N, C-alpha and C positions, 0 to 999 in steps of 0.2 A: 562470480565464482560458481563453478559447477561441481557436483558430487564426483568424487573419484574414489574407486575402490577396486582392489585386485587387478590393477592395470586397465580398468575400464573407466570411461567417462559417462556420467549421466546426462542425457540429452532431454531437457524438460519438454513437457507437452506444450505445443503452440502451433499456430498457423505459420506456414512459410510458402514462399513462391517456388514452385517446382517447374522445371523446364525452362526453355529459353527460346525466344523468337530469333535470336542472333546465332544460335548454334545449328547443329545438324537438323535435318528435317524430322527425324524421329524424336527430337527434344521438344517439339511443340505440339499443342499450344502451351504457352506459359499458363499456369493455373495455380490457384490456392489449394493447399492441402493441409489438413489438420492431423497431426500425429500425436499419439499418446506418448508418455514418457518411455524411453528405452535406454539401453546401455550399449556402448560400442567400445571396442578396444582402442586405447590411446595410440598404440603403435601397431604396425603390421606384424604378422606372425613371423618370427625369425626361422631361418633354416634349422637352427639348434632346437627350437621349441617343436617344430614339426618332426624332427628326427627322434625326439623323445617319445612321440606318439608311435612312430615306426618301431622303435626298440621295445615299446611296451606291447606290441602286437595289435594296436588299435588302428593303425593307418598303413596303407600301402606305400611303398617307396615312391618318392616323387621322380619326375623325369630327370634323366642325367645326361642329356645331350649338351652340346656347346651352349654356353650362356646360362645353364641351370645352376642354381646355388646349392642344391642338395648334395650332401656328402663331400663338400669341399671345405677343408680345414681353414682356408683363408676367407670363408664367407659365412661362418656360423652366425654372425650378427647381422647378416643381410636378410631381406625378406625372402621367404620361401616363394619359389616360382615353379613353373612347369608342373603344376598340379591341376587336375581336372576339377570340375564343379563338384563331382561326387567326392573326391578326396578332400576338398575344402569343407564340404558339409560334414563328412565323417570326422574330420579333425575337430570341428566346432563341437559336435555332439560329444566326442571323447573328452573334450575340455570343459564340458558343462555349459556350453554357449551355443549360439546359433548364428548363421549368416544374417546380416541385416537385409531388410528389403531395399529395393532401389530407392524408394522414397526416404527411408531412414538414412541410407548412405548419403544421399544428396543433401538432406537437412544437416547432417553432421558436417558435411563439407562446406555448405554455403551459409549456414545460420538462417536467421529470419529476415535479413536485410537484402535478400536477392543478390548476394555477391556473385560476381562472374567467376571468380576462382576462390579456393579455400582461404587464401590470405587477403582477399579483397578484390578490387577492380584493376589494380596495376598489372601491366603486362608481365608475363613470366620472365624471370631472370635466373641465372645460375645460383643466386643466393636463396631462392625460394623453392626450387625443386630440381630434380635430376631429369633433364630432357636434352634433346639433340645438341643444343648449343652450349651445354654446360661443360663439354669436353670429356664426359665420361661415357664410355661405350657400354659399361656394365652397370649393374645395380650398385647402390651405395648402402652403407649400414643404416639400419632402422633408426629413425629419429635424427638423421643428419641435418635436415633442413628446418631448423627450429623457426626461422623467420617465415616459413611457408605454412605453419600450422593453421588450422581452421579457427573460426571464431570460438569454438568449443574446446580448443587446444588439442585437437586430434591431429596427429602427424602424418605426413606423406600421403595426403589424399589427392595429390596431383603429382604425376611423374613417378619414377622408380619402377613400379610393377603395376600391371592391371590387377583389379580386385574383383572377386566374385560377389554377387548378391544372391538372395534367396529366390528372386523372381525369375519366371520364364520371360522370354522376350517377344514382343509384338511391335512391329513398326508403328502402328497407329494407336497404341495403348493410351497415350496421354490425352487423346481426344475423348476417351470414354472412362478414364479411371475414376474411381469414387473419390469424393472430397475428403473422406476420413479414413485413415489407416489403410491405404491401398496396399494390396498384397501381390500385385502384378497380374498379368493375364492368366487365364486358366489354360 
């Protein structure tokens, strides 16, 4: 049982395996990382929640091209998409939160048992996440795939939409990242 408050899950301090030797080349080397306790949203930010920030004057309108969920009455409970990193960061600040680091996001997704996927090591199926073979061309409502939740009970960490983290990107960062609370490359 993990702490839950105001729609967030408490992820306790612990060592976990970050990276993968079986994944893309920028996911290696696999290495041990120790993270302090942090909190992460249990669900993705919905289009409705993001729109509240827009209406309050705190956020810029999200993209509105084909496939975007902003300003669509039939997708208010879908995750917001078509936002830039800056828009995601501003939304978090407006909401009294912050983007997770890549290490925090990965630990919330994998747990401490080096899971291959948020739900475990079983190959993805349409019961676990929204992806190409699930028959859905668009996003699905936030929290749809309960069977695919992470060890910490965080939802939709695989499939549905891409998610931003606080870190900058560097192809070789895993080879030199600090062992404790990595913040990403400078």
